[in-house]
C-alpha angles and dihedrals in degrees: 000000000000128000116275112229105199116180107216122206114178107218116145103119094317097109118047105167133052090247092055091046090053089054092061118117134197119242126192122215128186114231132193121212118201118194108229122221091231090050137271131058134279114213126204128186106209095196092054108056112223094012100134131148142162140224135183092228134026091254093049091046091053092048090049090049091054091052093045091051092048092050092045091052092043090056092048092051091047089055092047093246125149113255112234118232133194094235110139092011114146119206123208134160117219125204115207131185116236131178118263 
């Protein structure tokens, strides 16, 4: 399955004027979807600790991930925290040998 590139634009009540809206920026976050044995997909956002959601289908899981990321960022901004980005992030998959 390919990487999902989801542009995120926080918007729920964070920007009230046209000037603030024009200052918005798009951020991309990598997400991982895990098919669950009981059905549906759990989604995690590695760059946003604790940002986890679920959807019955891949499309629903991605939509839920977008909403979860927006709410996560909204909360960070409301608390005056710096929003993490994936700039400079390197991705690599390791294969390890294990007994069994």
